[in-house]
C-alpha positions as CSV (number, residue, x, y, z in Angstrom):
1,M,272.4,181.3,-101.1
2,R,272.7,180.8,-105.4
3,K,271.1,178.0,-107.0
4,R,274.2,177.4,-109.2
5,T,276.7,178.0,-106.3
6,R,273.3,175.0,-104.2
7,G,273.4,172.8,-107.2
8,R,277.7,172.9,-107.5
9,E,278.1,172.0,-103.3
10,L,274.8,168.8,-104.2
11,A,277.1,167.6,-106.9
12,L,280.6,168.3,-105.3
13,Q,278.9,165.6,-102.8
14,L,277.7,163.4,-105.1
15,L,280.6,163.3,-106.5
16,Y,282.5,162.1,-103.5
17,M,280.0,159.4,-102.6
18,V,280.7,157.9,-106.2
19,D,284.4,158.0,-105.6
20,A,284.3,156.5,-103.0
21,R,281.3,154.0,-103.0
22,G,281.6,153.9,-106.6
23,D,278.9,153.3,-109.1
24,E,276.1,151.6,-106.3
25,A,276.2,155.5,-105.2
26,L,274.2,156.7,-108.1
27,L,271.1,154.5,-107.2
28,G,270.7,156.8,-104.4
29,V,270.7,159.8,-106.4
30,D,266.9,161.3,-106.5
31,D,266.8,160.4,-103.0
32,F,269.3,161.9,-101.5
33,L,268.4,165.3,-103.8
34,K,265.1,165.2,-101.8
35,D,266.7,164.4,-98.6
36,E,269.0,167.4,-98.8
37,A,267.3,169.7,-100.7
38,P,263.8,169.3,-101.2
39,D,262.4,171.7,-102.9
40,E,264.6,172.8,-104.9
41,A,264.4,172.2,-109.0
42,E,266.7,174.6,-110.2
43,A,269.9,173.4,-108.3
44,H,268.6,169.9,-108.3
45,E,268.4,170.3,-111.9
46,F,272.3,171.9,-112.6
47,A,273.5,169.1,-109.6
48,R,272.7,166.6,-112.6
49,Q,274.3,168.3,-115.2
50,L,277.3,168.3,-113.1
51,L,277.0,165.2,-111.8
52,S,276.9,163.6,-115.7
53,G,278.7,166.2,-117.1
54,T,281.8,165.3,-115.0
55,L,280.9,161.3,-115.0
56,D,281.1,160.9,-119.2
57,H,284.3,163.0,-118.9
58,Q,285.9,161.9,-116.6
59,E,289.1,160.7,-118.5
60,E,289.7,163.6,-120.6
61,I,288.8,166.0,-116.8
62,D,291.4,164.3,-115.4
63,K,294.4,164.3,-117.8
64,A,293.7,167.9,-118.0
65,I,294.4,167.9,-114.0
66,S,297.4,165.8,-114.0
67,G,298.9,167.8,-117.2
68,A,298.2,170.8,-114.6
69,A,298.7,169.4,-111.4
70,Q,302.7,169.7,-110.9
71,N,304.4,166.7,-109.2
72,W,301.0,165.7,-107.5
73,H,299.2,162.2,-108.7
74,L,295.2,162.3,-109.1
75,R,295.1,159.8,-106.3
76,R,297.0,161.6,-103.9
77,M,295.3,164.9,-103.7
78,A,292.8,164.6,-101.4
79,L,288.9,163.0,-102.2
80,V,286.9,166.4,-101.8
81,D,289.6,169.0,-103.2
82,R,289.5,166.6,-106.2
83,N,286.5,166.5,-107.3
84,I,285.4,169.6,-107.0
85,L,288.8,170.2,-109.9
86,R,287.1,167.6,-111.9
87,M,283.5,170.1,-111.5
88,A,285.2,173.4,-111.9
89,V,286.7,171.9,-114.9
90,Y,283.7,170.2,-116.6
91,E,282.2,173.8,-116.0
92,M,285.3,175.3,-117.6
93,L,285.6,173.1,-120.7
94,F,281.9,172.0,-121.3
95,L,280.2,174.9,-119.7
96,K,280.4,177.8,-122.7
97,D,277.5,180.2,-120.9
98,I,279.5,180.3,-117.6
99,P,282.9,181.7,-117.4
100,A,286.0,180.2,-116.4
101,K,286.9,182.9,-113.6
102,V,283.6,182.5,-112.4
103,S,284.3,178.3,-112.2
104,I,287.2,179.1,-110.8
105,N,286.3,181.6,-108.0
106,E,283.2,178.8,-107.5
107,A,285.6,176.2,-107.4
108,I,288.0,178.2,-104.5
109,E,285.1,178.8,-102.4
110,M,284.0,175.3,-102.5
111,G,287.8,174.6,-101.1
112,K,287.5,176.8,-98.3
113,R,284.4,175.4,-97.4
114,F,284.5,172.1,-97.7
115,S,288.7,171.7,-97.7
116,T,291.1,173.3,-95.6
117,Q,292.7,177.1,-96.1
118,Q,295.5,175.6,-98.5
119,S,292.5,173.7,-100.7
120,G,291.5,177.1,-102.4
121,A,295.4,178.2,-103.4
122,F,295.8,174.8,-104.6
123,I,292.6,174.6,-106.3
124,N,293.1,178.2,-108.2
125,G,297.1,176.9,-108.8
126,I,295.7,174.2,-111.1
127,L,292.5,175.4,-112.8
128,D,294.1,178.7,-113.5
129,R,296.8,176.9,-115.2
130,I,294.1,175.2,-117.1
131,R,292.4,178.2,-118.0
132,R,295.9,179.9,-119.4
133,E,296.9,176.6,-121.2
134,R,293.8,176.4,-122.6
135,D,292.9,180.0,-123.8
136,L,288.9,180.1,-121.1
């Protein structure tokens, strides 16, 4: 598995924990990474970057998602889908070294893997709309 893909998976798990349990989940990040992905330093580094960046810019990210998600309130979205979207939007808006299409494709695959088959299309629709609206 590619290092960035693995980092995304780790970051998704961490974002899920923070969304479900609050900021107290951040206290166990080091232990979680060590237990889940021993000897994967590059994946750890990317996961930390995604986690901190997504949380730091969450308000802006959530506004972008809410604007693109017609007839869907952010809180009504599945927890996994919501955090996949947040992480992908963070990549698209703030990590200029990653093409938007790569972020979208990775998010779709994570949605299919960790949520439902329908999640892929749902995630694709929202992210593609953000990409088009922001000309990314």
